[in-house]
C-alpha positions in Angstrom: 127.6 15.8 25.7 126.9 11.8 26.4 123.7 11.3 24.7 122.3 8.5 27.5 120.4 5.4 25.8 117.9 3.6 28.0 115.9 1.5 25.4 117.6 -2.0 24.9 117.5 -2.5 20.9 119.3 1.0 20.6 122.0 -0.1 23.3 122.7 -3.2 21.0 122.8 -1.4 17.6 124.8 1.6 18.8 127.2 -1.0 20.9 127.4 -3.0 17.9 127.6 -0.3 15.1 131.0 1.1 17.8 132.5 -2.2 18.2 131.9 -4.0 14.5 135.6 -4.3 13.7 136.7 -5.6 16.9 133.1 -8.0 16.9 134.2 -9.0 13.3 137.6 -9.6 13.8 136.1 -12.6 16.5 133.5 -14.0 14.3 136.7 -13.9 11.6 139.2 -15.3 14.2 136.2 -18.3 15.4 134.7 -19.0 11.6 137.4 -21.6 9.7 135.5 -21.7 6.1 133.6 -18.6 5.8 135.2 -14.9 5.7 132.4 -12.8 6.8 131.2 -11.2 3.8 130.0 -15.0 2.5 128.3 -15.5 5.4 124.6 -15.2 4.9 123.4 -11.3 5.8 120.8 -12.7 8.6 123.5 -14.9 10.3 125.9 -12.4 10.0 124.1 -9.8 11.8 122.2 -12.2 14.1 126.2 -13.3 14.9 127.7 -9.5 15.4 124.7 -9.1 17.9 124.8 -12.4 20.1 128.9 -11.5 20.1 128.3 -7.8 21.1 126.3 -9.2 24.0 128.3 -11.9 25.3 131.7 -9.4 25.3 129.4 -6.6 27.1 126.7 -8.0 28.7 128.5 -10.5 31.1 124.6 -10.2 33.2 123.3 -12.4 30.6 124.0 -16.2 30.5 126.0 -17.8 27.6 123.2 -20.1 27.5 120.6 -17.6 27.4 122.5 -15.3 24.4 123.7 -18.4 22.4 120.0 -19.8 22.3 118.5 -16.6 21.4 120.6 -16.3 18.9 119.8 -19.7 17.6 116.5 -19.5 17.6 116.5 -16.1 15.5 118.8 -17.5 12.8 116.5 -20.3 12.8 113.4 -18.2 12.4 114.9 -15.5 9.7 117.6 -17.6 8.4 118.4 -20.7 6.5 117.8 -24.6 7.5 121.6 -24.9 8.1 121.9 -20.9 10.1 120.5 -22.5 13.7 123.8 -25.1 14.0 125.9 -22.3 12.1 125.2 -20.0 14.2 125.1 -22.4 17.3 128.7 -24.0 16.1 130.7 -20.6 16.0 128.8 -18.8 19.3 129.7 -21.8 20.8 133.7 -21.3 20.4 133.3 -17.5 20.9 131.8 -18.0 24.2 134.6 -20.6 25.0 137.3 -18.0 24.2 135.4 -14.7 25.5 133.7 -15.9 29.1 135.4 -19.8 29.4 138.7 -19.1 30.0 140.2 -20.5 26.5 141.9 -17.6 26.0 142.3 -13.9 27.2 138.9 -13.2 27.7 138.8 -9.4 26.2 137.9 -6.4 28.5 134.3 -5.2 28.2 133.8 -2.8 25.7 132.4 0.0 27.0 133.1 3.5 26.6 
């Protein structure tokens, strides 16, 4: 039996949880100076959420995803969180959405 998830928040949480290994690999491959474990918890989770959206929510413009993530990071993270999240997500977006490297297939099941 397949569970129907109709709440956006639930869909995002489930999507990140189901594909966390792949998402973390993407983040790690673009983060040259930081391991996932060294990232601040808030930054790491904002990056996971936004990376999932970049991969799986093609109907949402890249700029919207990045801007929302940066605002979350600035509001709940450190003074440097906004810049950190912006830079990392911009690099991820270039490879997942703008043809810098082969675009991964959407992670819909």
